[in-house]
C-alpha positions in Angstrom: -0.1 -0.1 0.0 1.3 3.5 -1.0 0.4 6.9 0.7 1.7 10.1 -1.1 0.2 13.4 0.4 1.8 15.5 -2.4 4.3 16.0 -5.3 8.0 15.5 -4.3 10.0 18.7 -4.7 12.0 21.5 -2.9 11.0 25.2 -2.3 14.3 27.1 -2.9 14.9 30.8 -3.0 17.0 32.1 -5.7 18.1 36.0 -5.6 14.8 36.6 -3.4 12.5 34.5 -5.8 10.9 31.5 -4.4 11.1 28.6 -6.9 10.1 25.1 -6.9 12.0 22.3 -7.9 10.2 18.9 -8.5 12.1 15.7 -7.8 10.4 13.4 -10.3 13.5 11.1 -10.5 14.1 11.1 -6.9 10.5 10.3 -6.1 10.5 7.2 -8.7 13.7 5.7 -6.9 12.1 6.3 -3.4 8.8 4.9 -4.5 10.6 1.8 -5.9 12.5 1.4 -2.6 9.5 1.9 -0.7 7.8 -1.2 -2.4 10.8 -3.1 -2.1 11.2 -2.5 1.7 7.4 -3.6 2.1 8.2 -6.7 -0.1 11.2 -7.7 1.8 9.6 -6.8 5.3 6.8 -9.4 4.6 9.4 -11.9 3.8 11.2 -11.2 7.1 8.0 -11.7 9.0 7.5 -15.0 7.1 10.8 -16.3 7.8 10.6 -15.7 11.3 7.1 -17.4 11.7 5.3 -14.0 12.5 2.6 -14.6 9.9 -0.4 -16.1 11.2 -3.6 -14.3 10.2 -1.7 -12.3 7.8 -3.4 -9.2 9.5 0.0 -7.4 10.3 1.8 -8.3 6.9 -1.1 -7.2 4.8 -1.3 -3.9 6.7 2.3 -2.8 5.8 2.5 0.6 4.1 4.8 3.4 3.4 4.3 7.3 3.1 6.7 9.5 0.9 6.2 13.0 1.2 8.3 16.5 1.1 8.3 18.4 4.4 9.7 21.8 5.4 12.6 20.0 7.0 13.3 17.6 4.1 11.9 14.3 2.4 10.4 11.7 4.5 10.0 8.0 3.5 8.0 6.6 6.5 7.2 2.8 7.1 4.1 1.9 9.1 1.2 -0.5 9.4 -2.3 -0.4 10.0 -2.4 -3.2 12.5 -1.9 -1.4 15.7 0.6 -3.5 17.2 3.1 -3.6 14.6 5.7 -1.6 16.4 5.7 -3.9 19.3 6.7 -6.9 16.7 9.2 -4.7 15.3 10.8 -3.3 18.6 9.8 -6.1 21.0 8.3 -5.5 24.5 10.0 -5.6 27.8 8.6 -7.9 30.4 7.2 -6.9 33.8 9.9 -9.0 35.7 12.6 -8.8 32.9 13.8 -6.8 30.0 16.5 -9.3 28.7 14.3 -10.2 25.5 14.1 -6.6 24.4 16.6 -4.5 26.6 16.4 -1.5 24.1 12.5 -1.7 23.5 10.5 1.6 24.5 7.6 -0.6 25.3 7.0 -2.6 28.7 4.2 -4.7 29.9 2.5 -3.3 32.7 3.1 0.4 32.0 -0.3 1.3 31.2 0.8 2.9 27.9 -1.0 0.8 25.2 -4.0 2.5 24.1 -5.5 -0.3 21.8 -8.7 -2.2 22.3 -7.6 -5.4 22.5 -5.8 -7.6 25.3 -2.9 -9.7 25.5 -4.6 -12.7 26.6 -7.3 -12.2 23.9 -4.6 -12.1 21.2 -3.0 -15.2 22.7 -6.5 -16.9 22.7 -7.1 -16.2 18.7 -3.3 -17.2 18.0 -3.6 -20.6 19.8 -6.8 -21.4 17.9 -5.5 -20.4 14.4 -1.9 -21.7 14.9 -1.1 -25.4 15.6 0.6 -25.7 19.2 3.1 -28.5 20.0 2.9 -29.9 23.4 -0.6 -29.8 24.3 -0.5 -32.6 26.2 0.7 -32.9 29.9 3.2 -35.5 31.3 0.6 -38.1 31.7 -0.7 -37.7 28.1 -3.8 -35.4 29.1 -4.7 -32.8 26.8 -4.2 -29.3 28.4 -7.3 -27.1 28.3 -7.1 -24.1 25.9 -8.0 -21.8 28.6 -5.1 -23.0 30.8 -2.8 -23.2 28.0 -3.8 -19.3 27.0 -3.1 -18.5 30.7 0.3 -19.9 31.0 1.6 -18.5 27.4 0.1 -15.1 28.4 1.7 -15.0 31.8 5.0 -16.0 30.4 5.0 -13.1 27.8 3.8 -10.5 30.2 6.6 -11.3 32.6 9.2 -12.1 30.3 8.5 -9.9 27.1 8.8 -10.2 23.3 12.0 -10.4 21.3 12.0 -7.7 18.5 11.9 -8.9 15.1 13.2 -5.7 13.3 11.3 -6.8 10.1 11.2 -3.1 8.9 14.8 -2.3 10.2 16.3 -5.3 8.4 14.5 -4.8 4.9 15.2 -1.0 5.0 19.0 -1.3 5.7 19.2 -4.0 3.0 17.3 -1.7 0.5 19.1 1.4 1.1 22.5 -0.1 0.9 21.5 -1.3 -2.7 19.8 1.9 -3.5 22.0 4.5 -2.1 23.9 5.3 -5.5 20.6 5.4 -7.3 19.3 7.8 -4.8 22.3 10.0 -5.2 22.3 9.8 -9.1 18.3 10.6 -9.0 18.8 14.1 -6.9 21.6 14.9 -9.4 19.6 14.5 -12.3 16.7 16.5 -11.0 18.8 19.4 -10.0 20.6 19.1 -13.3 17.4 19.2 -15.4 16.2 22.1 -13.5 19.6 24.3 -13.9 19.6 23.2 -17.8 15.8 24.3 -18.3 15.6 27.4 -15.9 19.2 28.9 -15.4 22.1 30.2 -17.1 25.7 29.9 -16.2 28.0 27.2 -14.7 26.9 25.5 -11.3 28.9 23.1 -9.0 26.2 21.3 -7.2 27.6 18.7 -4.2 25.1 16.3 -2.7 25.6 14.3 0.5 23.5 11.4 1.5 
């Protein structure tokens, strides 16, 4: 899914006159990068066995827009818990699984409508779970299993998957030169069509 708020460009002031430089080539490169990152992020989720219902994977999207501060390529998801999966969650008793996560069970900061136990209950139903029998071969009731899993996650947290971070790092490394070249082409085209003289443009990304 793609969300673009407005045409990508930069507002420049040239000898007191405001001009707008459209970055069409850069926009094409960044849109290709955005789509590739989304595709690779879904692959990472699948490889890490984070796909059960597909709600998270299917809800990934990126936004490309120009702001007063620069150009932003943002990656998010409609599933409200997506960043918990990305950065992990610290447990109430231990932060060992996600020491750098800004989230922690028991902090009271989650504003969503769902609950951890409700989510685990749906997960248990939809995903085959090994070890549903006790030591005597008796089946473990679903409510008991849900309670045990929920308590363990609540107390000890969730490891980060970094699905977006992995996909973005890989995509940026492969497209860094293309991004620089696209910026150079956009500036060169504008100079050739609108300005006279010789200019030396240095671009750092």
